[in-house]
TORPA-497387 format. One record per residue: x, y, z of N, C-alpha, C in turn. Coordinates in steps of 0.2 Angstrom, whole numbers, plus 5000, padded with zeros to 4 digits. Each point is the difference from the previous one (the first is absolute). Layout:
// TORPA-497387
XYZXYZXYZ
...
END
This chain:
// TORPA-497387
482344655075499950084999500650025004
500549985003500450025005500450064998
499750045000500350074999500150034992
499549954996500250014992499650084998
500150014995499750084998499349974998
499450074999499349984999500250004993
499749944995499949974994499850084996
500550004997499750064996499450004994
499949955000499549974995499350005000
500050015009499250015004499850084996
500650054997499650054999499749994992
500049934997499750004994499249985001
500049985004499249985001499550055002
499950044993499750055001499250015004
499849934999499149985004500150015008
500549995002500149995007499850065004
499549995004499950045005500050005008
500149945002500349985007500849965001
500450035002500749985002500150005005
500349945004500150005006500849965001
500550045000500749965000500250015008
499650015005500450005007500249945004
500350015003500649935004500149974997
500150004993500449964996500950015000
500250025005500850024998500150024994
499850054997500350034993500550045002
500650004997500350055000500250044996
500550064999500450044993499650065000
500050014994499650074999499349984996
499450025000499350005000500250014991
499749954997500050044992499550044996
500350054996499650055000499349984997
500349954996499349974995499349985006
500150015004499549985003499250075001
500450074996499850054999499549994994
500249924995499550004994499149985003
500149985007499549985003499250054998
499950014994499550075003499549995001
499849915002499449995003499949985008
500750025002500049955006499850055005
499349975005499850045006500349965006
500449985001500249965007500749994998
500450025002500849995003500250005005
500349935002500449975008500649984997
500450045002500849984999500450005007
499549995006500350025007500449945003
500550035004500449955003500549964997
500250014995500549994995500850035003
500549974995500750025000500050054998
499650044996500150034994500450075001
500550014995500350074999499550064997
499650025002499650065000500250064998
500250044994500050064998499650034997
500150044993499650024998499449984997
499450035002499349964997499650044995
500350034996499750034996499649954995
500349925000499749964997499149995004
499950025007499449995001499450045000
500350074997499650065000499550004992
500349944996499649974994499349955003
499949985006499549965003499450055000
499850014994499250075003499449965004
500049944999499449975002500249975007
500750005004500149975006499450025005
499949955003499650035007500349985005
500349945000500249985008500949984997
500550055004500749995000500349985008
500049935000500549985006500849995000
500450045003500550014999500449995008
499749965005500250035006500649945002
500250015006500949965001500450004993
500050054997500649994996500550075002
500550014996500650045001500050064995
499550055000500050064996500450064998
500449985004500750065003500250034991
500149954996500150024994499650044995
499249995002499350024995500050095003
500550054998499950075002499550024997
499649984994499450034997499249955000
500349985008499349965002499450035000
500150045004499350075004499750024991
500550024998499950024994499449974994
500349955000499849934995499349985003
500049995006499649985004499250055000
500150085000499550055000500049994993
500049994996500049994992499449954995
499949955007499849944998499250025000
499550014996499450015001499349965001
500349955001499449945003500249965006
500650035004500249975004499550025006
499749945003499749995005500449985008
500449955000500249975006500950004999
500450035005500550014997500549965010
500549964997500049975005500850015001
500550035004500850015000500149995009
499649955003500249985006500549965001
500550035007500449965000500850014996
499850034994500550034996500750055002
500549984997500550065002499950044992
499650075001499950054995500750055000
499950034993500650054999500050065003
500650035003500050075003499850064996
499550035002499550044994500050045004
500050074998499950065002499250025000
499749995005499249994999499650055001
500450065002499650084997500250014994
500449994998500150014989499549964999
499649965003499349954995499550025005
499950055004499350015002499550044996
500150024994499850024994499749944995
500249955002500149954994499549955003
499249984997499449984999500149935001
499849965005500049955000499449964995
500049954997499549974997499450015004
499550034996499550025003499449985000
500149924999499549925000500349975007
500550035004500449955004499450015008
500049934999499449985007500549975005
500449965000500549965004500750025000
500450015006500750045001500249965005
500649944997500249975007500950035000
500050025005500650045001500449965008
499949955002500249985007500749985001
500550025003500750005001500349994993
499850074998500550034995500450045002
500150035007500650055003499950064999
499350034999499750044996500150065008
500250074998500150055007499650044996
499950085004499450045001500150044991
500549994999500150024991499649954995
499549975003499649974995499250035000
500050035006499450024999499850064995
500650054997499950034995499849984994
500249924999499749964993499449995002
500049965006499149995004499450044998
500450084999499450055000499649984995
500449974995499649994991499849944998
499949955005499849935000499350024997
499849954998499250004995499650025008
499350024998499750025002499549955002
499849954996499849934997500449965006
500550005004500449965006499549985003
499949935002499650005006500349955005
500749954999500449985004500850024999
500350025005500750035002500349965004
500449965000500549975004500750055001
500150015006500650045001500449985006
499749955003500249975006500849985000
500350005004500849985002500550034996
499950064998500450054998500550045005
500250074998500350035004499650085000
499649995000499550075000500150025008
500150075001500150035007499850055000
499650015008499650065002499250024997
500050064999499250004999499950004992
499549974998499749994992500050064998
500050024994499850084998499449974998
499550065000499450004997499849994993
500650034996500150014993500149934998
500249955003500349944996499649964999
499450015003499549944999499250054997
499950045001499550064999499649984991
500549994997499649974994499949944998
499849945006499949955001499349995001
499550044998499350015001499749915002
500149964996499849944999500449945005
500450045004500549955004499649955006
500049945001499449975006500549955003
500650004999500449935003500850015000
500150065003500750035001500449965005
500749984998500249975008500850035001
500150045004500650035001500249965006
499949955003500449965007500750014997
500349975007500650005000500650054997
499850055002500550064996500150035008
500250075000500050045005499650075001
499449994997499650054999499650045006
500150075002499750025006499350024998
499850044995499350045001499649974991
499549985003499549964993499650074999
500050014992499850064997499049985001
499850044999499350005003499549984994
500249994994499949974995499849935002
500349955003500049955001499449965003
499750065005499650005003499250004996
500250054995499449994996499949974995
500449944999500049934995499549965003
500049924998499549975003500449955004
500749994996500449945005500550045001
500449975007500850045000500149945004
500549994999500549935005500750025002
500150045003500750015003500349945007
500549994999500249965005500850025002
500050005008500950005000500250075000
500450035005500350065001499850054997
499350035001499750044998499750065005
500350055002499750045007499750044998
499350015001499450055000499750005005
499850084999499550035006499349974997
499450015004499449974996499650095001
499950024996499750074999499549985005
499450065003499449995003499450004996
499950014993499650004996500150024993
499849974995499850024994499650064997
499850054997499550044998499549984996
500249934997499449974995500049945001
499549964999500149935000500349964995
500449955003500249974994499849944996
500349984995499849934997500349945000
500450005008500549955001499649945002
500149954997499649935002500549955006
500649994996500449975005500850035001
500149995006500550045003500549945006
500650004997500449955005500550055002
500350015006500350045002500549975007
500049954999500149935004500850014999
500249995007500849995003500550054996
499850055002500350074999500150045006
500250074998500450045006499350065001
499449984996499650045003499850025009
499850084998500250035010499450055000
499850015005499650045001499149985001
499650045001499349965001499649994990
499649945004499749984994499550064999
500050004990499550064999499349994999
499550055000499350004998500049964995
499849925000499949954996499350024995
499550045004499550014995499950044993
500850035001500050024992500149954995
500149925001500049954996499349955000
499550014997499450004999500249924999
500450014995499949934996500549935000
500350045008500449945001499949945001
500349945000500049954998500349965006
500850014999500549975003500550045003
500250005006500550055003500449975006
500549994998500449965003500850065003
499850025008500650065000500249955007
500149944999500549965007500650035002
500349965004500950004999500150085001
499750055002500350094999500150015007
500350065001499950045004499550065000
499449955002499350084999500050005008
499750055002499750035007499350034999
499750025005499450015002499449955000
499350044998499549955000499950004993
499649924998499750004993499350054999
500350034995499450064999499249974997
499750015003499149995000499849994992
500450044995499750004995500149924996
500549965003500049924999499249975000
499650035004499449965001499550024994
500350064996499850014994500049974992
500549955002500249984994499549924999
499550014995499549945001500249964993
500650024999500349944994500549985002
500350015007500549965002500149925001
500349974996500249925001500449965004
500750045002500649995002500350055003
500049995007500350075005500549965003
500850035000500549975004500350035004
499950025005500150055006500749995003
500149925000500749975006500550034998
500550005009500750035000500349964997
END
């Protein structure tokens, strides 16, 4: 399969529900006949040398739940986000380490991403702060979001993730973020690593449902907050930061705590 095109006859396999063509050294254009696979629920075309342009054929896959298109050159697919936003059953989308098209993200701020989307991987996609406008309308069912190793800089605007009420596993590590929105402390799990400079607030107004918090190896500075506002906390890792002051006595009230890592 050395650089050969994906066979067009695959599009005639009308009962196909699972199709994995990843890392098969395919090249050339993706045959539009794949749009005939109306029963397809899983499609993986990742890590190939494909020439990805118009993706209109993808919009016909109404039952598609899992779409993996990581490590691809998608710069020619100018309709990428519009097509993905129209997939009614999509739950899992992986575009990690792909070259994305130059897109006017603000113009997409009113485009609703698939309402069923629960997993979104956009690591190493070269995203800048303009992507926040599109993320504003990502599904409220989203529980996992990978944005690590992009070009996000400065404070994260609160509105970018406010709609993500189900988010439990965000990863924004290896960016140049300076401020974390309070919403991440209201979720159950948040993992930020590297290059985050943030000041611990003195206390929160209401108890949080946070269960796990990983903030190790960052640029966090200031005093450790009153941890009694996290009564359900089981894991806390704030090691390798620039924190100072004493440990608040609220730590002693965390009856459910199982792992505590404070080392320098």
